[in-house]
C-alpha angles and dihedrals in degrees: 000000000000127000095268093049090049090050091050091049091051091048093050091047091051091049092049092051092046092049092047092052092046091054101038099039101027092233118172126229094256092057092047092049090049091053091047091050090051092050091045091053091047091052093046094050098035088237093305116132127186113218123190122213099226092179092064104120095176093085120064094201112056093173099069121103096249093058088058093052098261120126132187100237 
């Protein structure tokens, strides 16, 4: 199976699962899209999430990269 056939197989499997959950659990499109966005984000970040501490009053400038958890290594 080449790359394009594998991609098609994944697409068809996703659609089958989505259709099954829509029918069996009566999920609406918005909920399904939300789940897909969550899974997409998880795949893109390998499960790593950056969380900013917005209540941190020690730093006067909350817009710089370090206050959002990014460092220039």
